[in-house]
MMTF fields as JSON, N, C-alpha, C and O atoms, coordinates in Angstrom:
{
  "mmtfVersion": "1.0.0",
  "mmtfProducer": "UNKNOWN",
  "numBonds": 427,
  "numAtoms": 428,
  "numGroups": 107,
  "numChains": 1,
  "numModels": 1,
  "chainsPerModel": [1],
  "groupsPerChain": [107],
  "chainIdList": ["A"],
  "bondAtomList": [4, 2, 8, 6, 12, 10, 16, 14, 20, 18, 24, 22, 28, 26, 32, 30, 36, 34, 40, 38, 44, 42, 48, 46, 52, 50, 56, 54, 60, 58, 64, 62, 68, 66, 72, 70, 76, 74, 80, 78, 84, 82, 88, 86, 92, 90, 96, 94, 100, 98, 104, 102, 108, 106, 112, 110, 116, 114, 120, 118, 124, 122, 128, 126, 132, 130, 136, 134, 140, 138, 144, 142, 148, 146, 152, 150, 156, 154, 160, 158, 164, 162, 168, 166, 172, 170, 176, 174, 180, 178, 184, 182, 188, 186, 192, 190, 196, 194, 200, 198, 204, 202, 208, 206, 212, 210, 216, 214, 220, 218, 224, 222, 228, 226, 232, 230, 236, 234, 240, 238, 244, 242, 248, 246, 252, 250, 256, 254, 260, 258, 264, 262, 268, 266, 272, 270, 276, 274, 280, 278, 284, 282, 288, 286, 292, 290, 296, 294, 300, 298, 304, 302, 308, 306, 312, 310, 316, 314, 320, 318, 324, 322, 328, 326, 332, 330, 336, 334, 340, 338, 344, 342, 348, 346, 352, 350, 356, 354, 360, 358, 364, 362, 368, 366, 372, 370, 376, 374, 380, 378, 384, 382, 388, 386, 392, 390, 396, 394, 400, 398, 404, 402, 408, 406, 412, 410, 416, 414, 420, 418, 424, 422],
  "bondOrderList": [1, 1, 1, 1, 1, 1, 1, 1, 1, 1, 1, 1, 1, 1, 1, 1, 1, 1, 1, 1, 1, 1, 1, 1, 1, 1, 1, 1, 1, 1, 1, 1, 1, 1, 1, 1, 1, 1, 1, 1, 1, 1, 1, 1, 1, 1, 1, 1, 1, 1, 1, 1, 1, 1, 1, 1, 1, 1, 1, 1, 1, 1, 1, 1, 1, 1, 1, 1, 1, 1, 1, 1, 1, 1, 1, 1, 1, 1, 1, 1, 1, 1, 1, 1, 1, 1, 1, 1, 1, 1, 1, 1, 1, 1, 1, 1, 1, 1, 1, 1, 1, 1, 1, 1, 1, 1],
  "groupList": [{"groupName": "MET", "atomNameList": ["N", "CA", "C", "O"], "elementList": ["N", "C", "C", "O"], "formalChargeList": [0, 0, 0, 0], "bondAtomList": [1, 0, 2, 1, 3, 2], "bondOrderList": [1, 1, 2], "singleLetterCode": "M", "chemCompType": "L-PEPTIDE LINKING"}, {"groupName": "THR", "atomNameList": ["N", "CA", "C", "O"], "elementList": ["N", "C", "C", "O"], "formalChargeList": [0, 0, 0, 0], "bondAtomList": [1, 0, 2, 1, 3, 2], "bondOrderList": [1, 1, 2], "singleLetterCode": "T", "chemCompType": "L-PEPTIDE LINKING"}, {"groupName": "LYS", "atomNameList": ["N", "CA", "C", "O"], "elementList": ["N", "C", "C", "O"], "formalChargeList": [0, 0, 0, 0], "bondAtomList": [1, 0, 2, 1, 3, 2], "bondOrderList": [1, 1, 2], "singleLetterCode": "K", "chemCompType": "L-PEPTIDE LINKING"}, {"groupName": "VAL", "atomNameList": ["N", "CA", "C", "O"], "elementList": ["N", "C", "C", "O"], "formalChargeList": [0, 0, 0, 0], "bondAtomList": [1, 0, 2, 1, 3, 2], "bondOrderList": [1, 1, 2], "singleLetterCode": "V", "chemCompType": "L-PEPTIDE LINKING"}, {"groupName": "TYR", "atomNameList": ["N", "CA", "C", "O"], "elementList": ["N", "C", "C", "O"], "formalChargeList": [0, 0, 0, 0], "bondAtomList": [1, 0, 2, 1, 3, 2], "bondOrderList": [1, 1, 2], "singleLetterCode": "Y", "chemCompType": "L-PEPTIDE LINKING"}, {"groupName": "ASP", "atomNameList": ["N", "CA", "C", "O"], "elementList": ["N", "C", "C", "O"], "formalChargeList": [0, 0, 0, 0], "bondAtomList": [1, 0, 2, 1, 3, 2], "bondOrderList": [1, 1, 2], "singleLetterCode": "D", "chemCompType": "L-PEPTIDE LINKING"}, {"groupName": "ALA", "atomNameList": ["N", "CA", "C", "O"], "elementList": ["N", "C", "C", "O"], "formalChargeList": [0, 0, 0, 0], "bondAtomList": [1, 0, 2, 1, 3, 2], "bondOrderList": [1, 1, 2], "singleLetterCode": "A", "chemCompType": "L-PEPTIDE LINKING"}, {"groupName": "GLN", "atomNameList": ["N", "CA", "C", "O"], "elementList": ["N", "C", "C", "O"], "formalChargeList": [0, 0, 0, 0], "bondAtomList": [1, 0, 2, 1, 3, 2], "bondOrderList": [1, 1, 2], "singleLetterCode": "Q", "chemCompType": "L-PEPTIDE LINKING"}, {"groupName": "GLY", "atomNameList": ["N", "CA", "C", "O"], "elementList": ["N", "C", "C", "O"], "formalChargeList": [0, 0, 0, 0], "bondAtomList": [1, 0, 2, 1, 3, 2], "bondOrderList": [1, 1, 2], "singleLetterCode": "G", "chemCompType": "PEPTIDE LINKING"}, {"groupName": "HIS", "atomNameList": ["N", "CA", "C", "O"], "elementList": ["N", "C", "C", "O"], "formalChargeList": [0, 0, 0, 0], "bondAtomList": [1, 0, 2, 1, 3, 2], "bondOrderList": [1, 1, 2], "singleLetterCode": "H", "chemCompType": "L-PEPTIDE LINKING"}, {"groupName": "LEU", "atomNameList": ["N", "CA", "C", "O"], "elementList": ["N", "C", "C", "O"], "formalChargeList": [0, 0, 0, 0], "bondAtomList": [1, 0, 2, 1, 3, 2], "bondOrderList": [1, 1, 2], "singleLetterCode": "L", "chemCompType": "L-PEPTIDE LINKING"}, {"groupName": "SER", "atomNameList": ["N", "CA", "C", "O"], "elementList": ["N", "C", "C", "O"], "formalChargeList": [0, 0, 0, 0], "bondAtomList": [1, 0, 2, 1, 3, 2], "bondOrderList": [1, 1, 2], "singleLetterCode": "S", "chemCompType": "L-PEPTIDE LINKING"}, {"groupName": "ILE", "atomNameList": ["N", "CA", "C", "O"], "elementList": ["N", "C", "C", "O"], "formalChargeList": [0, 0, 0, 0], "bondAtomList": [1, 0, 2, 1, 3, 2], "bondOrderList": [1, 1, 2], "singleLetterCode": "I", "chemCompType": "L-PEPTIDE LINKING"}, {"groupName": "GLU", "atomNameList": ["N", "CA", "C", "O"], "elementList": ["N", "C", "C", "O"], "formalChargeList": [0, 0, 0, 0], "bondAtomList": [1, 0, 2, 1, 3, 2], "bondOrderList": [1, 1, 2], "singleLetterCode": "E", "chemCompType": "L-PEPTIDE LINKING"}, {"groupName": "CYS", "atomNameList": ["N", "CA", "C", "O"], "elementList": ["N", "C", "C", "O"], "formalChargeList": [0, 0, 0, 0], "bondAtomList": [1, 0, 2, 1, 3, 2], "bondOrderList": [1, 1, 2], "singleLetterCode": "C", "chemCompType": "L-PEPTIDE LINKING"}, {"groupName": "ASN", "atomNameList": ["N", "CA", "C", "O"], "elementList": ["N", "C", "C", "O"], "formalChargeList": [0, 0, 0, 0], "bondAtomList": [1, 0, 2, 1, 3, 2], "bondOrderList": [1, 1, 2], "singleLetterCode": "N", "chemCompType": "L-PEPTIDE LINKING"}, {"groupName": "PRO", "atomNameList": ["N", "CA", "C", "O"], "elementList": ["N", "C", "C", "O"], "formalChargeList": [0, 0, 0, 0], "bondAtomList": [1, 0, 2, 1, 3, 2], "bondOrderList": [1, 1, 2], "singleLetterCode": "P", "chemCompType": "L-PEPTIDE LINKING"}, {"groupName": "ARG", "atomNameList": ["N", "CA", "C", "O"], "elementList": ["N", "C", "C", "O"], "formalChargeList": [0, 0, 0, 0], "bondAtomList": [1, 0, 2, 1, 3, 2], "bondOrderList": [1, 1, 2], "singleLetterCode": "R", "chemCompType": "L-PEPTIDE LINKING"}],
  "groupTypeList": [0, 1, 2, 3, 1, 4, 1, 5, 6, 7, 8, 7, 7, 9, 3, 10, 5, 3, 11, 6, 8, 1, 11, 12, 0, 6, 6, 6, 3, 1, 9, 8, 12, 5, 8, 12, 3, 8, 13, 14, 8, 8, 15, 10, 0, 14, 6, 1, 14, 9, 3, 4, 3, 5, 16, 17, 5, 6, 5, 17, 10, 16, 13, 0, 11, 5, 5, 13, 13, 6, 0, 10, 13, 5, 6, 3, 6, 13, 9, 17, 16, 1, 11, 17, 10, 11, 14, 7, 10, 3, 0, 11, 5, 5, 10, 13, 13, 12, 9, 3, 13, 0, 16, 11, 13, 7, 10],
  "groupIdList": [1, 2, 3, 4, 5, 6, 7, 8, 9, 10, 11, 12, 13, 14, 15, 16, 17, 18, 19, 20, 21, 22, 23, 24, 25, 26, 27, 28, 29, 30, 31, 32, 33, 34, 35, 36, 37, 38, 39, 40, 41, 42, 43, 44, 45, 46, 47, 48, 49, 50, 51, 52, 53, 54, 55, 56, 57, 58, 59, 60, 61, 62, 63, 64, 65, 66, 67, 68, 69, 70, 71, 72, 73, 74, 75, 76, 77, 78, 79, 80, 81, 82, 83, 84, 85, 86, 87, 88, 89, 90, 91, 92, 93, 94, 95, 96, 97, 98, 99, 100, 101, 102, 103, 104, 105, 106, 107],
  "secStructList": [7, 3, 3, 3, 3, 3, 3, 7, 6, 6, 1, 7, 3, 3, 3, 3, 3, 3, 7, 6, 6, 7, 5, 2, 2, 2, 2, 2, 2, 2, 2, 6, 7, 6, 6, 7, 7, 7, 6, 6, 1, 1, 1, 1, 1, 1, 7, 7, 7, 7, 7, 7, 5, 7, 2, 2, 2, 2, 6, 6, 1, 7, 7, 7, 7, 2, 2, 2, 2, 2, 2, 2, 1, 1, 7, 1, 1, 7, 7, 7, 6, 6, 7, 7, 7, 6, 6, 1, 7, 5, 7, 7, 6, 6, 7, 7, 3, 3, 3, 3, 3, 7, 7, 1, 7, 7, 7],
  "xCoordList": [-58.093, -58.864, -58.626, -58.77, -58.367, -58.578, -59.728, -59.376, -60.895, -61.736, -61.128, -60.925, -61.026, -60.455, -61.666, -62.095, -61.864, -62.514, -62.285, -62.437, -61.947, -61.411, -62.466, -63.468, -62.472, -63.365, -62.248, -61.317, -63.047, -62.517, -62.624, -63.177, -62.146, -62.38, -63.613, -63.945, -64.649, -66.012, -67.045, -68.271, -66.372, -67.197, -67.174, -67.046, -67.288, -67.558, -66.826, -65.684, -67.604, -66.46, -66.686, -67.591, -65.56, -64.838, -64.284, -63.394, -64.894, -64.867, -63.899, -64.445, -62.665, -61.937, -61.64, -61.554, -61.474, -61.21, -59.292, -58.955, -58.52, -57.012, -56.559, -56.853, -55.616, -55.157, -54.071, -53.535, -53.75, -52.432, -51.021, -50.577, -50.379, -49.268, -49.452, -48.501, -50.319, -51.002, -50.609, -50.551, -50.33, -50.393, -52.015, -52.539, -52.444, -53.357, -53.166, -54.058, -51.759, -51.914, -51.537, -51.741, -50.991, -51.254, -52.368, -52.928, -52.802, -54.772, -55.409, -55.922, -55.541, -56.049, -55.533, -56.301, -54.124, -53.793, -54.245, -54.676, -54.226, -54.291, -56.083, -56.364, -56.93, -58.222, -58.53, -59.66, -58.107, -58.212, -58.549, -58.618, -58.762, -59.048, -58.627, -57.598, -59.39, -58.657, -58.156, -58.547, -57.027, -56.998, -55.855, -55.036, -55.555, -54.165, -53.198, -53.241, -52.289, -51.541, -50.418, -50.533, -49.503, -48.466, -47.184, -46.732, -46.803, -45.878, -44.651, -44.276, -44.032, -42.934, -43.021, -42.2, -44.218, -44.694, -44.355, -43.738, -44.619, -45.054, -43.073, -42.821, -42.055, -40.696, -40.527, -39.432, -41.589, -41.239, -40.21, -39.156, -40.633, -40.115, -41.099, -40.679, -42.289, -42.924, -44.062, -44.767, -44.555, -45.843, -47.021, -47.954, -47.155, -48.386, -49.315, -50.05, -49.329, -50.333, -50.469, -50.528, -50.548, -50.961, -52.66, -53.481, -52.841, -54.332, -54.103, -53.225, -55.467, -55.784, -56.372, -57.246, -55.887, -56.524, -57.78, -57.747, -58.585, -59.884, -59.028, -58.419, -59.035, -58.805, -59.505, -58.706, -60.256, -60.736, -59.585, -59.163, -59.327, -57.787, -56.698, -55.909, -56.376, -54.849, -54.194, -53.262, -54.885, -53.868, -53.843, -53.06, -54.374, -54.169, -53.258, -52.943, -52.661, -51.184, -49.812, -49.513, -49.075, -47.47, -47.203, -47.789, -46.165, -45.654, -45.536, -45.964, -44.974, -44.553, -43.273, -42.86, -42.55, -41.084, -40.472, -41.316, -39.235, -38.813, -39.088, -39.587, -38.395, -38.365, -39.86, -39.963, -40.968, -42.549, -42.975, -43.556, -42.532, -42.412, -42.03, -42.609, -40.467, -39.679, -40.436, -40.555, -40.944, -41.608, -42.988, -43.292, -44.096, -45.033, -44.861, -45.622, -43.613, -43.638, -43.693, -44.179, -42.967, -43.22, -44.674, -45.162, -45.1, -46.59, -47.427, -47.56, -48.122, -49.032, -49.973, -50.283, -50.66, -51.842, -51.474, -50.325, -52.482, -52.432, -51.983, -52.463, -50.936, -50.542, -51.48, -51.541, -52.194, -52.65, -52.461, -51.692, -52.668, -52.14, -52.529, -51.968, -53.451, -53.863, -52.745, -52.421, -52.36, -51.68, -50.317, -49.438, -50.672, -50.119, -49.563, -50.539, -48.639, -48.375, -48.907, -48.044, -49.886, -50.438, -50.078, -50.696, -48.785, -47.924, -47.001, -46.036, -47.159, -46.405, -47.392, -46.979, -48.723, -49.601, -50.047, -50.812, -49.362, -49.178, -50.35, -50.374, -51.291, -52.358, -52.131, -51.222, -52.663, -52.319, -53.493, -54.597, -53.496, -54.833, -55.197, -56.328, -54.34, -55.034, -55.633, -55.978, -55.87, -56.651, -57.69, -57.486, -59.175, -60.374, -60.687, -60.742, -60.829, -61.039, -60.508, -60.271, -60.35, -59.478, -60.57, -61.614, -59.84, -60.826, -59.864, -59.265, -59.792, -59.125, -59.586, -60.335, -59.157, -59.81, -58.52, -57.48, -59.14, -57.793, -58.004, -59.045, -56.699, -56.86, -57.47, -57.769, -57.602, -58.322, -57.147, -57.605, -55.613, -54.596, -53.357, -52.874, -52.921, -51.751, -50.215, -49.061, -50.638, -49.386, -49.536, -48.772],
  "yCoordList": [-13.668, -14.583, -16.257, -16.548, -16.934, -18.486, -19.15, -19.547, -19.264, -19.65, -21.528, -22.471, -21.363, -23.272, -23.771, -23.349, -24.682, -25.645, -26.798, -27.943, -26.542, -27.693, -28.781, -28.29, -29.815, -30.883, -31.974, -32.682, -31.617, -32.309, -34.101, -34.4, -35.056, -36.263, -36.513, -37.629, -35.816, -36.14, -35.493, -35.427, -35.119, -34.349, -33.108, -32.634, -32.184, -30.721, -30.066, -30.314, -29.305, -28.465, -26.883, -26.486, -26.183, -24.977, -24.278, -24.699, -23.205, -22.46, -21.003, -20.06, -20.897, -19.337, -19.085, -19.919, -17.456, -16.984, -16.457, -15.444, -17.205, -17.287, -16.393, -16.616, -14.991, -14.486, -15.126, -16.134, -14.624, -14.973, -14.934, -13.851, -15.943, -16.131, -16.733, -17.234, -16.791, -17.308, -18.975, -19.294, -20.089, -21.24, -21.87, -21.218, -22.686, -23.467, -23.754, -23.684, -24.099, -24.643, -23.393, -23.6, -21.942, -20.782, -20.511, -20.385, -20.394, -19.992, -20.803, -20.102, -22.054, -22.949, -22.611, -22.381, -22.624, -22.176, -20.921, -20.887, -19.977, -18.647, -18.732, -18.191, -19.222, -19.552, -20.364, -20.094, -21.467, -22.379, -23.611, -24.512, -23.815, -24.908, -26.163, -26.604, -26.943, -28.604, -28.938, -28.52, -29.903, -31.318, -30.487, -31.219, -29.267, -29.265, -28.417, -27.247, -29.647, -28.771, -27.707, -26.555, -27.968, -27.256, -26.88, -25.746, -28.014, -28.166, -27.345, -26.411, -27.624, -26.741, -25.165, -24.472, -25.01, -23.433, -23.538, -22.554, -24.396, -24.212, -24.411, -23.887, -25.151, -25.461, -26.9, -27.427, -27.423, -28.93, -29.661, -30.145, -29.683, -30.528, -31.423, -32.447, -31.119, -32.537, -32.966, -33.346, -33.045, -33.397, -33.195, -33.598, -32.624, -32.136, -31.15, -30.456, -31.064, -30.436, -30.859, -30.244, -32.76, -33.473, -33.077, -32.775, -33.221, -32.843, -34.22, -35.066, -33.883, -34.762, -33.704, -32.978, -33.601, -32.777, -33.357, -34.552, -32.805, -33.275, -33.681, -32.758, -34.736, -35.331, -34.048, -33.778, -33.422, -32.408, -31.224, -30.44, -31.161, -29.924, -30.128, -29.224, -31.373, -31.801, -31.174, -30.385, -31.673, -31.265, -29.615, -29.305, -28.403, -27.519, -26.795, -25.646, -27.765, -27.226, -27.842, -28.997, -26.765, -27.054, -28.206, -28.559, -29.046, -30.368, -30.473, -29.542, -31.548, -31.861, -32.307, -33.166, -31.521, -31.04, -32.831, -33.7, -33.128, -34.13, -34.409, -35.347, -32.904, -33.08, -33.05, -33.687, -32.553, -32.707, -34.533, -35.173, -34.921, -36.127, -37.558, -38.572, -36.848, -37.499, -37.367, -38.338, -36.093, -35.866, -36.425, -36.579, -36.838, -37.612, -38.959, -39.526, -39.402, -40.668, -41.182, -42.276, -40.032, -40.242, -39.809, -40.156, -39.258, -39.021, -39.812, -40.921, -39.436, -40.872, -41.101, -42.285, -40.131, -40.548, -41.701, -42.133, -42.152, -42.941, -42.067, -40.966, -42.772, -41.751, -42.124, -43.304, -41.21, -41.328, -40.944, -40.005, -41.024, -40.618, -38.624, -37.847, -38.447, -36.88, -36.04, -34.862, -36.731, -36.32, -35.488, -35.655, -34.334, -33.022, -32.227, -31.671, -32.001, -31.042, -29.64, -28.849, -29.121, -28.006, -26.515, -25.491, -26.786, -25.918, -25.755, -25.005, -26.36, -26.07, -25.856, -25.982, -25.518, -25.12, -23.647, -23.243, -22.896, -21.515, -21.048, -21.472, -20.213, -19.365, -18.686, -17.863, -18.759, -17.733, -16.731, -17.275, -15.796, -15.289, -16.196, -16.169, -16.964, -18.099, -19.204, -20.086, -19.411, -20.629, -19.796, -19.103, -20.098, -19.6, -20.544, -20.06, -21.835, -22.545, -23.901, -24.666, -24.1, -25.977, -26.205, -25.607, -27.69, -28.652, -29.643, -30.544, -29.346, -30.294, -30.787, -30.105, -32.439, -32.857, -33.531, -34.053, -33.245, -33.671, -35.302, -35.928, -35.637, -37.084, -36.449, -35.293, -38.147, -38.28, -37.869, -37.239, -38.026, -37.687, -37.346, -37.867, -36.196, -36.058, -36.166, -36.011, -36.426, -36.535, -38.049, -38.608],
  "zCoordList": [30.581, 32.051, 31.476, 30.288, 32.191, 31.908, 32.862, 33.973, 32.519, 33.453, 33.765, 33.001, 35.14, 35.406, 36.575, 37.649, 35.854, 36.721, 37.549, 37.124, 38.648, 39.533, 39.93, 40.451, 39.836, 40.274, 41.09, 40.706, 42.735, 44.037, 43.633, 42.575, 44.411, 44.428, 44.76, 44.36, 45.463, 45.828, 44.53, 44.625, 43.52, 42.684, 42.61, 41.481, 43.772, 44.154, 42.912, 42.524, 42.455, 41.57, 42.233, 42.967, 41.704, 41.956, 40.776, 40.037, 40.695, 39.277, 39.535, 40.108, 39.152, 39.249, 37.747, 36.845, 37.68, 36.557, 36.742, 37.355, 36.21, 36.489, 35.581, 34.406, 35.957, 35.14, 34.463, 34.922, 33.47, 32.512, 33.145, 33.527, 33.258, 34.376, 35.421, 36.022, 35.73, 36.843, 36.672, 35.485, 37.623, 37.312, 38.005, 38.907, 37.675, 38.113, 39.725, 40.57, 39.947, 41.42, 42.105, 43.302, 41.899, 42.571, 42.724, 43.813, 41.75, 41.815, 42.843, 43.715, 43.02, 43.885, 45.421, 46.355, 45.506, 46.852, 47.333, 48.486, 46.717, 46.799, 47.268, 48.337, 46.681, 47.199, 47.877, 48.284, 48.367, 49.222, 48.804, 49.64, 47.72, 47.18, 47.518, 47.004, 48.464, 48.77, 47.698, 46.609, 47.904, 46.62, 46.042, 45.486, 45.999, 45.477, 46.731, 47.11, 47.18, 48.267, 47.759, 48.179, 47.014, 46.289, 47.667, 47.825, 48.486, 49.254, 48.784, 49.492, 47.682, 47.343, 46.638, 46.038, 46.97, 46.588, 44.832, 44.423, 43.969, 42.826, 42.027, 40.942, 42.758, 42.221, 41.724, 41.53, 41.558, 40.681, 41.6, 41.187, 42.878, 43.883, 44.617, 45.157, 44.665, 45.269, 44.938, 45.873, 43.723, 43.369, 43.687, 42.993, 44.644, 45.509, 44.827, 45.53, 43.799, 42.897, 41.679, 40.614, 42.11, 40.769, 40.571, 41.437, 38.942, 38.631, 37.524, 37.36, 36.877, 35.77, 35.059, 35.532, 33.886, 33.044, 32.277, 31.984, 32.022, 31.15, 29.54, 28.999, 29.026, 27.669, 26.906, 26.009, 26.851, 25.636, 26.188, 25.337, 26.916, 27.323, 27.105, 26.83, 27.173, 27.203, 26.281, 26.436, 24.914, 23.675, 23.676, 22.778, 24.31, 24.439, 24.899, 24.588, 25.959, 26.67, 26.381, 26.077, 26.557, 26.318, 26.872, 27.896, 26.201, 26.39, 27.717, 28.4, 28.313, 29.618, 29.466, 28.688, 30.44, 30.475, 30.758, 30.974, 30.726, 31.111, 33.034, 33.656, 33.527, 34.865, 35.35, 36.398, 34.955, 35.272, 35.258, 36.135, 34.164, 34.069, 34.973, 35.364, 35.037, 36.14, 37.536, 38.282, 37.845, 39.236, 39.478, 40.66, 38.331, 38.157, 38.788, 39.573, 38.252, 38.674, 39.996, 40.281, 41.153, 42.478, 42.958, 44.033, 42.313, 43.101, 43.539, 43.02, 44.521, 45.534, 44.657, 44.522, 43.86, 43.15, 42.202, 42.103, 41.541, 40.193, 38.879, 38.613, 38.066, 37.267, 36.102, 35.758, 35.494, 34.121, 33.127, 33.33, 31.896, 30.889, 30.552, 29.78, 31.319, 31.415, 32.598, 32.445, 33.528, 34.642, 34.184, 33.338, 35.376, 35.033, 36.321, 36.825, 36.907, 37.894, 37.988, 37.608, 38.314, 38.252, 38.299, 38.009, 38.797, 39.391, 37.934, 38.081, 36.519, 35.792, 34.3, 33.147, 34.716, 34.12, 34.373, 35.249, 33.356, 33.56, 32.612, 31.456, 33.057, 31.996, 30.915, 31.017, 29.9, 28.765, 28.273, 28.299, 27.964, 27.241, 26.181, 25.696, 25.81, 24.397, 24.996, 24.21, 26.297, 26.83, 27.645, 28.642, 26.792, 27.158, 28.809, 29.94, 28.431, 29.669, 29.756, 28.822, 31.047, 31.381, 32.084, 32.343, 32.446, 33.348, 34.027, 33.44, 35.413, 36.117, 37.166, 37.865, 37.616, 38.304, 39.096, 38.692, 40.58, 41.619, 42.345, 42.54, 42.611, 43.06, 44.177, 44.479, 44.951, 46.338, 47.283, 48.237, 47.355, 47.932, 47.155, 46.149, 47.989, 47.294, 48.206, 47.808, 49.288, 50.36, 50.645, 51.432]
}
């Protein structure tokens, strides 16, 4: 399990233990965490699961695909160097913890 800390735009934190094979987006939607919409169900088609990965954690994640990068260009929220789509961040047993911040808007 990976300990995922979600911080919303108001600074409130939510912490979940996320099983290997589950995306950060799926865990947030399943547990009703506001700030991640996941409108397309994790199919890399909407960018409503945009998050900012803590810079300390960014290097421990797989590289972003060209499709993810293209989708982030159309995201509503500001694009930052640590922007990722949380549907593409699938947890593994190798990752102990990760911190993500959610933008103030997704739609």
